[in-house]
C-alpha positions in Angstrom: 6.6 -1.3 13.7 5.9 2.3 12.8 7.7 3.8 9.8 7.9 7.5 9.2 7.9 9.3 5.8 9.3 12.7 5.8 8.9 15.1 2.9 9.8 18.8 2.5 8.0 20.8 0.0 7.8 24.5 -0.9 4.5 26.3 -0.7 3.4 29.0 -3.2 5.0 31.6 -0.9 8.4 29.8 -1.1 8.1 28.8 2.5 9.3 25.2 3.3 6.5 22.9 4.5 7.5 19.7 6.2 5.1 16.8 5.9 5.4 13.8 8.1 3.4 10.6 7.5 3.2 7.8 10.1 2.9 4.4 8.6 2.2 1.2 10.6 1.5 -2.3 9.9 -1.8 -1.8 11.7 -3.0 0.8 9.1 -6.4 0.0 7.7 -6.4 1.6 4.3 -8.5 2.0 1.3 -7.2 -0.2 -1.6 -6.2 3.1 -3.4 -4.2 4.4 -0.4 -2.5 1.0 0.0 -1.7 0.9 -3.8 0.1 4.3 -3.5 2.5 2.7 -1.1 3.7 0.0 -3.3 6.5 0.5 -6.0 4.3 -0.1 -9.0 1.5 1.6 -10.9 -1.5 2.0 -8.9 -3.6 0.0 -11.3 -1.1 -2.8 -11.2 -1.0 -2.6 -7.4 -4.7 -2.8 -7.0 -4.9 -5.8 -9.3 -2.2 -7.6 -7.4 -3.8 -7.0 -4.1 -7.2 -8.2 -5.4 -5.7 -11.4 -6.9 -3.6 -12.1 -3.8 -6.8 -11.8 -1.5 -5.5 -8.7 0.3 -8.6 -6.6 -0.3 -11.3 -7.3 2.3 -14.9 -6.1 2.5 -17.4 -5.4 5.2 -20.8 -4.1 4.4 -19.8 -3.1 0.9 -16.6 -1.1 2.1 -13.4 -2.4 0.8 -10.1 -2.1 2.8 -6.6 -3.4 3.0 -4.7 -4.2 6.2 -1.2 -2.9 5.5 0.4 -5.4 7.7 -1.2 -8.2 5.6 0.4 -6.7 2.5 3.8 -6.6 4.1 3.5 -10.1 5.4 2.6 -11.5 2.0 5.5 -9.7 0.4 7.9 -11.1 3.0 6.6 -14.7 3.1 8.5 -16.7 0.4 6.0 -19.6 0.6 3.0 -17.2 0.6 3.5 -15.6 -2.7 6.3 -13.1 -2.2 7.7 -14.1 -5.6 4.3 -13.3 -7.2 4.9 -9.7 -6.2 7.6 -9.7 -8.9 5.4 -11.3 -11.6 3.0 -9.0 -13.5 -0.5 -9.0 -11.9 -3.2 -11.1 -13.5 -6.1 -8.9 -14.4 -9.5 -10.1 -13.2 
């Protein structure tokens, strides 16, 4: 499923600028970019994703598969309720 985020801003000249961001469960993001999509402070989101095993690493590069985050939140037996709890700091 692809989601769209539409935002209208005004540039320095007073002209309207339309920003369209496509979001998909197949997105592979940096942990920071994924954290920005979650409804919590970035530092809390990063800690939650790390503690939940959602941050992967290949050859020293960390990444998050956005669909894994959505699945984890939706799955009531896989820790969806942990999303509501304060993250444990490593």
